Backbone as XML, in Angstrom:
<?xml version="1.0"?>
<chain id="A" units="angstrom">
  <residue number="1" name="MET">
    <atom name="N" x="0.780" y="-0.782" z="-0.311"/>
    <atom name="CA" x="0.144" y="-0.021" z="-0.344"/>
    <atom name="C" x="0.630" y="1.233" z="-0.173"/>
  </residue>
  <residue number="2" name="ARG">
    <atom name="N" x="0.949" y="2.424" z="-1.093"/>
    <atom name="CA" x="0.834" y="2.930" z="-1.054"/>
    <atom name="C" x="1.010" y="5.181" z="0.019"/>
  </residue>
  <residue number="3" name="PRO">
    <atom name="N" x="2.003" y="4.785" z="0.225"/>
    <atom name="CA" x="1.993" y="5.647" z="1.755"/>
    <atom name="C" x="0.909" y="7.170" z="0.761"/>
  </residue>
  <residue number="4" name="CYS">
    <atom name="N" x="0.223" y="7.810" z="1.842"/>
    <atom name="CA" x="-0.473" y="9.341" z="1.281"/>
    <atom name="C" x="0.834" y="10.652" z="1.572"/>
  </residue>
  <residue number="5" name="PHE">
    <atom name="N" x="0.772" y="11.126" z="0.403"/>
    <atom name="CA" x="1.790" y="12.550" z="0.632"/>
    <atom name="C" x="1.368" y="13.549" z="0.948"/>
  </residue>
  <residue number="6" name="CYS">
    <atom name="N" x="0.097" y="13.757" z="0.697"/>
    <atom name="CA" x="-0.792" y="14.642" z="-0.060"/>
    <atom name="C" x="-0.790" y="15.466" z="1.937"/>
  </residue>
  <residue number="7" name="LEU">
    <atom name="N" x="-0.560" y="14.794" z="3.379"/>
    <atom name="CA" x="-1.304" y="15.564" z="3.833"/>
    <atom name="C" x="0.287" y="16.445" z="3.697"/>
  </residue>
  <residue number="8" name="PRO">
    <atom name="N" x="1.473" y="15.574" z="4.231"/>
    <atom name="CA" x="2.342" y="16.508" z="5.202"/>
    <atom name="C" x="2.332" y="17.764" z="4.303"/>
  </residue>
  <residue number="9" name="GLN">
    <atom name="N" x="2.646" y="17.952" z="2.501"/>
    <atom name="CA" x="2.096" y="19.432" z="2.185"/>
    <atom name="C" x="1.099" y="19.594" z="2.722"/>
  </residue>
  <residue number="10" name="PHE">
    <atom name="N" x="0.095" y="18.941" z="2.256"/>
    <atom name="CA" x="-0.860" y="20.848" z="2.743"/>
    <atom name="C" x="-0.472" y="20.937" z="4.060"/>
  </residue>
  <residue number="11" name="THR">
    <atom name="N" x="-0.010" y="20.484" z="4.989"/>
    <atom name="CA" x="0.560" y="21.439" z="6.084"/>
    <atom name="C" x="1.353" y="22.187" z="6.248"/>
  </residue>
  <residue number="12" name="ARG">
    <atom name="N" x="2.588" y="21.803" z="5.731"/>
    <atom name="CA" x="3.611" y="22.787" z="5.027"/>
    <atom name="C" x="2.853" y="24.326" z="4.591"/>
  </residue>
  <residue number="13" name="TYR">
    <atom name="N" x="2.209" y="23.826" z="3.755"/>
    <atom name="CA" x="1.444" y="24.976" z="2.893"/>
    <atom name="C" x="0.287" y="25.620" z="3.955"/>
  </residue>
  <residue number="14" name="SER">
    <atom name="N" x="-0.405" y="25.485" z="4.048"/>
    <atom name="CA" x="-1.288" y="25.580" z="5.860"/>
    <atom name="C" x="-0.654" y="26.744" z="6.039"/>
  </residue>
  <residue number="15" name="ALA">
    <atom name="N" x="1.238" y="25.585" z="6.847"/>
    <atom name="CA" x="1.092" y="27.134" z="7.280"/>
    <atom name="C" x="1.803" y="27.868" z="7.428"/>
  </residue>
  <residue number="16" name="LEU">
    <atom name="N" x="2.570" y="28.325" z="6.096"/>
    <atom name="CA" x="2.899" y="28.825" z="5.352"/>
    <atom name="C" x="1.621" y="30.172" z="5.254"/>
  </residue>
  <residue number="17" name="LEU">
    <atom name="N" x="0.806" y="30.074" z="4.401"/>
    <atom name="CA" x="-0.501" y="30.613" z="4.299"/>
    <atom name="C" x="-0.798" y="31.424" z="6.022"/>
  </residue>
  <residue number="18" name="MET">
    <atom name="N" x="-1.312" y="30.643" z="7.152"/>
    <atom name="CA" x="-1.237" y="31.158" z="7.787"/>
    <atom name="C" x="-0.428" y="32.007" z="8.472"/>
  </residue>
  <residue number="19" name="GLY">
    <atom name="N" x="0.748" y="32.028" z="8.213"/>
    <atom name="CA" x="1.905" y="33.011" z="8.746"/>
    <atom name="C" x="1.582" y="34.015" z="8.310"/>
  </residue>
  <residue number="20" name="MET">
    <atom name="N" x="1.220" y="33.878" z="6.598"/>
    <atom name="CA" x="1.298" y="34.890" z="5.534"/>
    <atom name="C" x="0.028" y="35.613" z="5.887"/>
  </residue>
  <residue number="21" name="ILE">
    <atom name="N" x="-1.520" y="35.228" z="5.900"/>
    <atom name="CA" x="-2.483" y="36.090" z="6.899"/>
    <atom name="C" x="-1.395" y="36.422" z="8.104"/>
  </residue>
  <residue number="22" name="TYR">
    <atom name="N" x="-0.877" y="36.317" z="9.300"/>
    <atom name="CA" x="-0.508" y="36.581" z="10.613"/>
    <atom name="C" x="0.676" y="38.058" z="10.559"/>
  </residue>
  <residue number="23" name="GLY">
    <atom name="N" x="1.201" y="37.982" z="9.653"/>
    <atom name="CA" x="2.514" y="38.942" z="9.350"/>
    <atom name="C" x="1.355" y="40.248" z="8.152"/>
  </residue>
  <residue number="24" name="LYS">
    <atom name="N" x="0.425" y="39.671" z="7.821"/>
    <atom name="CA" x="0.273" y="40.870" z="6.990"/>
    <atom name="C" x="-1.004" y="41.933" z="7.812"/>
  </residue>
  <residue number="25" name="LYS">
    <atom name="N" x="-1.719" y="40.941" z="8.591"/>
    <atom name="CA" x="-1.862" y="41.357" z="9.888"/>
    <atom name="C" x="-1.710" y="42.092" z="11.443"/>
  </residue>
  <residue number="26" name="ARG">
    <atom name="N" x="-0.078" y="41.724" z="11.195"/>
    <atom name="CA" x="0.659" y="42.247" z="12.560"/>
    <atom name="C" x="0.850" y="43.539" z="11.526"/>
  </residue>
  <residue number="27" name="TYR">
    <atom name="N" x="1.887" y="43.282" z="10.259"/>
    <atom name="CA" x="1.656" y="44.472" z="9.350"/>
    <atom name="C" x="0.524" y="45.604" z="9.729"/>
  </residue>
  <residue number="28" name="ASP">
    <atom name="N" x="-0.926" y="46.076" z="9.144"/>
    <atom name="CA" x="-1.584" y="46.235" z="9.078"/>
    <atom name="C" x="-1.868" y="46.957" z="10.514"/>
  </residue>
  <residue number="29" name="TYR">
    <atom name="N" x="-1.575" y="46.467" z="11.772"/>
    <atom name="CA" x="-1.639" y="47.320" z="12.616"/>
    <atom name="C" x="-0.926" y="47.747" z="13.295"/>
  </residue>
  <residue number="30" name="LEU">
    <atom name="N" x="0.659" y="47.291" z="13.664"/>
    <atom name="CA" x="1.821" y="48.144" z="13.705"/>
    <atom name="C" x="2.121" y="50.073" z="12.498"/>
  </residue>
  <residue number="31" name="LYS">
    <atom name="N" x="1.220" y="48.866" z="10.839"/>
    <atom name="CA" x="2.286" y="51.195" z="10.316"/>
    <atom name="C" x="1.580" y="51.441" z="10.984"/>
  </residue>
  <residue number="32" name="PRO">
    <atom name="N" x="0.038" y="52.534" z="11.653"/>
    <atom name="CA" x="-0.626" y="52.995" z="11.729"/>
    <atom name="C" x="0.684" y="54.245" z="13.178"/>
  </residue>
  <residue number="33" name="ILE">
    <atom name="N" x="0.493" y="53.041" z="13.762"/>
    <atom name="CA" x="1.653" y="53.362" z="15.131"/>
    <atom name="C" x="3.050" y="53.813" z="14.586"/>
  </residue>
  <residue number="34" name="ALA">
    <atom name="N" x="3.544" y="52.826" z="14.351"/>
    <atom name="CA" x="5.447" y="53.398" z="13.677"/>
    <atom name="C" x="4.749" y="55.043" z="12.028"/>
  </residue>
  <residue number="35" name="GLU">
    <atom name="N" x="4.185" y="54.748" z="12.253"/>
    <atom name="CA" x="3.414" y="56.145" z="11.219"/>
    <atom name="C" x="3.474" y="57.115" z="12.233"/>
  </residue>
  <residue number="36" name="GLU">
    <atom name="N" x="2.989" y="58.014" z="12.975"/>
    <atom name="CA" x="2.555" y="58.068" z="14.115"/>
    <atom name="C" x="4.680" y="59.152" z="14.948"/>
  </residue>
  <residue number="37" name="GLU">
    <atom name="N" x="4.423" y="58.018" z="15.185"/>
    <atom name="CA" x="5.688" y="58.097" z="15.715"/>
    <atom name="C" x="6.215" y="58.691" z="15.521"/>
  </residue>
  <residue number="38" name="ARG">
    <atom name="N" x="6.591" y="58.038" z="13.738"/>
    <atom name="CA" x="7.781" y="58.813" z="12.639"/>
    <atom name="C" x="6.555" y="60.591" z="12.909"/>
  </residue>
  <residue number="39" name="ARG">
    <atom name="N" x="5.557" y="60.964" z="12.935"/>
    <atom name="CA" x="5.477" y="62.368" z="12.432"/>
    <atom name="C" x="5.720" y="62.833" z="13.818"/>
  </residue>
  <residue number="40" name="ILE">
    <atom name="N" x="5.355" y="61.949" z="14.934"/>
    <atom name="CA" x="6.335" y="63.183" z="16.475"/>
    <atom name="C" x="7.629" y="63.801" z="15.893"/>
  </residue>
  <residue number="41" name="GLU">
    <atom name="N" x="8.333" y="62.666" z="16.099"/>
    <atom name="CA" x="10.527" y="62.899" z="16.260"/>
    <atom name="C" x="10.263" y="63.658" z="15.090"/>
  </residue>
  <residue number="42" name="ALA">
    <atom name="N" x="9.988" y="64.022" z="14.147"/>
    <atom name="CA" x="9.815" y="64.577" z="12.927"/>
    <atom name="C" x="9.417" y="66.196" z="13.027"/>
  </residue>
  <residue number="43" name="GLU">
    <atom name="N" x="8.373" y="66.407" z="14.039"/>
    <atom name="CA" x="8.099" y="67.426" z="14.922"/>
    <atom name="C" x="9.230" y="67.732" z="16.317"/>
  </residue>
  <residue number="44" name="GLU">
    <atom name="N" x="9.656" y="66.995" z="16.375"/>
    <atom name="CA" x="10.464" y="67.531" z="17.635"/>
    <atom name="C" x="12.255" y="67.264" z="17.051"/>
  </residue>
  <residue number="45" name="LYS">
    <atom name="N" x="12.240" y="67.470" z="16.365"/>
    <atom name="CA" x="13.520" y="67.476" z="14.412"/>
    <atom name="C" x="13.523" y="68.786" z="14.448"/>
  </residue>
  <residue number="46" name="LYS">
    <atom name="N" x="12.012" y="69.155" z="14.089"/>
    <atom name="CA" x="11.554" y="71.025" z="13.390"/>
    <atom name="C" x="11.744" y="71.717" z="15.275"/>
  </residue>
  <residue number="47" name="LYS">
    <atom name="N" x="11.408" y="71.265" z="15.660"/>
    <atom name="CA" x="11.671" y="71.997" z="17.230"/>
    <atom name="C" x="12.912" y="72.162" z="17.651"/>
  </residue>
  <residue number="48" name="ARG">
    <atom name="N" x="13.840" y="70.713" z="17.637"/>
    <atom name="CA" x="15.503" y="71.129" z="18.064"/>
    <atom name="C" x="16.480" y="71.464" z="17.099"/>
  </residue>
  <residue number="49" name="GLU">
    <atom name="N" x="15.723" y="71.596" z="16.230"/>
    <atom name="CA" x="16.018" y="72.572" z="15.416"/>
    <atom name="C" x="15.967" y="74.147" z="14.870"/>
  </residue>
  <residue number="50" name="GLU">
    <atom name="N" x="15.240" y="74.756" z="15.783"/>
    <atom name="CA" x="14.505" y="75.528" z="15.779"/>
    <atom name="C" x="15.732" y="76.682" z="16.768"/>
  </residue>
  <residue number="51" name="LEU">
    <atom name="N" x="15.914" y="76.041" z="18.226"/>
    <atom name="CA" x="16.185" y="75.704" z="19.179"/>
    <atom name="C" x="17.344" y="75.643" z="19.008"/>
  </residue>
  <residue number="52" name="GLU">
    <atom name="N" x="17.858" y="75.294" z="18.540"/>
    <atom name="CA" x="19.537" y="75.245" z="17.858"/>
    <atom name="C" x="19.591" y="76.423" z="17.078"/>
  </residue>
  <residue number="53" name="ARG">
    <atom name="N" x="19.066" y="76.531" z="16.376"/>
    <atom name="CA" x="19.261" y="77.372" z="15.544"/>
    <atom name="C" x="18.981" y="78.244" z="16.594"/>
  </residue>
  <residue number="54" name="ILE">
    <atom name="N" x="18.424" y="79.172" z="16.990"/>
    <atom name="CA" x="18.488" y="80.637" z="18.056"/>
    <atom name="C" x="19.087" y="80.709" z="18.971"/>
  </residue>
  <residue number="55" name="ALA">
    <atom name="N" x="19.967" y="79.165" z="19.287"/>
    <atom name="CA" x="21.461" y="79.114" z="20.237"/>
    <atom name="C" x="21.690" y="79.993" z="20.036"/>
  </residue>
  <residue number="56" name="LYS">
    <atom name="N" x="22.090" y="78.812" z="18.191"/>
    <atom name="CA" x="23.797" y="79.520" z="17.464"/>
    <atom name="C" x="23.706" y="81.329" z="17.569"/>
  </residue>
  <residue number="57" name="GLU">
    <atom name="N" x="22.542" y="81.430" z="16.769"/>
    <atom name="CA" x="22.294" y="83.565" z="16.346"/>
    <atom name="C" x="22.436" y="84.134" z="17.765"/>
  </residue>
  <residue number="58" name="LEU">
    <atom name="N" x="21.654" y="83.496" z="19.234"/>
    <atom name="CA" x="22.638" y="84.688" z="20.584"/>
    <atom name="C" x="23.212" y="84.130" z="20.423"/>
  </residue>
  <residue number="59" name="ALA">
    <atom name="N" x="24.390" y="82.808" z="20.379"/>
    <atom name="CA" x="25.445" y="82.783" z="21.058"/>
    <atom name="C" x="26.830" y="84.254" z="19.293"/>
  </residue>
  <residue number="60" name="GLU">
    <atom name="N" x="25.870" y="84.130" z="18.469"/>
    <atom name="CA" x="26.953" y="85.020" z="17.560"/>
    <atom name="C" x="26.791" y="86.672" z="17.519"/>
  </residue>
  <residue number="61" name="ALA">
    <atom name="N" x="25.391" y="86.688" z="18.419"/>
    <atom name="CA" x="25.864" y="88.216" z="18.382"/>
    <atom name="C" x="26.183" y="88.539" z="19.532"/>
  </residue>
  <residue number="62" name="SER">
    <atom name="N" x="26.204" y="87.582" z="20.782"/>
    <atom name="CA" x="27.023" y="88.287" z="21.668"/>
    <atom name="C" x="28.338" y="87.964" z="21.467"/>
  </residue>
  <residue number="63" name="GLU">
    <atom name="N" x="29.507" y="86.414" z="21.166"/>
    <atom name="CA" x="29.863" y="86.848" z="20.815"/>
    <atom name="C" x="29.935" y="88.815" z="19.810"/>
  </residue>
  <residue number="64" name="GLU">
    <atom name="N" x="29.651" y="89.303" z="18.986"/>
    <atom name="CA" x="29.574" y="90.158" z="17.780"/>
    <atom name="C" x="29.619" y="91.434" z="19.527"/>
  </residue>
  <residue number="65" name="SER">
    <atom name="N" x="28.858" y="91.864" z="20.179"/>
    <atom name="CA" x="29.454" y="92.698" z="20.702"/>
    <atom name="C" x="30.228" y="92.806" z="22.132"/>
  </residue>
  <residue number="66" name="ILE">
    <atom name="N" x="30.519" y="91.667" z="22.279"/>
    <atom name="CA" x="32.134" y="91.415" z="23.010"/>
    <atom name="C" x="33.375" y="91.626" z="21.946"/>
  </residue>
  <residue number="67" name="LEU">
    <atom name="N" x="33.167" y="92.229" z="20.869"/>
    <atom name="CA" x="34.659" y="92.033" z="20.251"/>
    <atom name="C" x="34.485" y="93.599" z="19.951"/>
  </residue>
  <residue number="68" name="LYS">
    <atom name="N" x="33.129" y="94.088" z="20.103"/>
    <atom name="CA" x="33.289" y="95.356" z="19.714"/>
    <atom name="C" x="33.323" y="96.116" z="21.214"/>
  </residue>
</chain>
């Protein structure tokens, strides 16, 4: 009697399909969270750069007044 090789293939491809479905659901769950984190990081970077620019301008202004 010949053994059936369909069950291992079915199991393998079922696990592959379940992994793909899980990955898609997980990606869809994490994507908005990552977008929000990137948006917040961009806002913080803008604020930080603005503060650095202001500090640099103040330092240059104080150097000029000291030298004159």
